[in-house]
C-alpha positions in Angstrom: -26.7 -4.3 34.4 -28.0 -3.9 31.0 -26.8 0.1 30.8 -23.0 -1.3 32.1 -23.3 -3.5 29.4 -24.4 -1.6 26.5 -21.3 1.4 28.4 -19.0 -1.5 28.0 -19.9 -2.6 24.5 -20.1 1.2 23.0 -16.3 1.7 25.0 -15.2 -1.1 23.0 -16.3 0.5 19.5 -14.9 3.6 20.4 -11.6 2.3 20.9 -12.0 -0.3 18.2 -12.1 2.5 15.8 -9.6 4.5 17.6 -7.1 1.9 16.5 -8.3 1.9 13.1 -7.9 5.9 12.4 -4.0 5.9 12.9 -2.5 8.7 10.7 0.0 7.8 8.0 1.9 10.6 9.5 2.2 8.5 13.5 2.8 5.2 12.0 5.3 7.3 10.0 6.8 8.3 13.5 6.2 4.8 15.1 8.1 3.0 12.3 11.4 5.6 12.5 11.1 5.6 16.7 11.9 2.1 16.3 14.2 1.8 13.5 16.1 4.8 15.6 16.6 3.0 18.6 17.3 -0.2 16.7 20.3 1.2 14.0 20.8 3.7 15.9 20.1 6.2 13.2 21.0 9.9 13.4 18.6 13.2 14.2 19.7 14.0 10.6 19.2 9.7 8.8 15.8 10.0 11.7 14.5 13.1 9.5 15.2 11.9 6.3 14.4 8.2 7.0 11.1 10.1 8.4 10.1 11.5 4.7 10.8 8.2 3.7 8.4 6.2 5.8 5.4 8.8 5.3 5.9 8.9 2.2 5.8 5.3 1.4 3.1 4.9 3.4 0.4 7.7 2.1 1.5 6.3 -1.8 0.0 3.0 -0.1 -2.8 4.1 0.9 -3.2 5.8 -2.5 -2.6 2.7 -3.4 -5.1 1.2 -2.4 -7.9 3.3 -2.8 -7.1 3.7 -6.6 -6.4 -0.3 -6.8 -9.1 -1.6 -5.2 -10.9 -3.7 -7.4 -7.5 -4.9 -9.0 -5.1 -7.0 -6.9 -3.1 -7.6 -9.7 -2.2 -3.7 -10.1 -2.0 -2.9 -6.4 0.1 -6.0 -6.0 1.8 -4.4 -8.5 2.1 -0.4 -6.7 2.5 -1.6 -3.9 6.2 -3.9 -5.0 7.3 -0.4 -6.5 6.5 1.4 -3.2 8.8 -0.9 -1.2 11.1 -1.2 -3.9 11.9 2.5 -4.0 11.0 2.9 -0.1 14.5 0.8 -0.2 16.6 2.2 -2.6 16.1 5.6 -0.8 16.4 3.9 2.5 19.5 3.1 0.9 20.4 5.7 0.5 20.5 7.1 4.2 21.5 4.6 6.1 25.0 3.3 6.1 25.8 -0.2 4.9 26.2 -1.6 8.6 22.7 -0.1 8.7 21.0 -0.8 5.9 22.8 -4.6 6.3 20.6 -4.6 10.3 17.9 -3.5 7.8 17.2 -5.6 5.3 18.6 -8.7 7.9 15.1 -7.8 10.0 13.1 -7.5 6.8 14.2 -10.7 5.3 13.6 -12.5 8.8 10.2 -10.5 8.6 9.3 -11.9 5.1 10.3 -15.3 6.5 13.1 -15.8 3.7 15.8 -17.6 4.8 19.1 -16.6 6.6 21.8 -17.3 4.2 25.2 -19.2 5.9 23.2 -19.1 9.4 23.6 -15.5 10.0 21.6 -13.9 13.1 20.6 -10.2 13.4 22.6 -8.4 16.2 19.3 -7.8 17.8 15.9 -7.9 16.5 13.1 -5.5 16.2 9.4 -5.1 14.3 9.3 -2.6 11.6 
């Protein structure tokens, strides 16, 4: 019984450590897949969005390392990265796609919808 519990604990530790080591590339791919499905991106858009997502994730990870002892600077850097990503997406998405993305983003951030408008489709990204 003790061996079983030890193996179970080891398995859970292994699973937990693997879940925490998701690569930036995998995260960017997952984000892009979700966006592709819900915003109906074409292949050219998906490729550009993948690059934008990957760059942003890499920049965020670097900022976390560089500013781990300075929360104000970290927040400022993260805000800049987010704004840059948003402007990059605006240049790739159609007006309708960008509006859908913005509506979802605002809902996710807890920003009240204006005029009671909801999203046509919900997704997590």
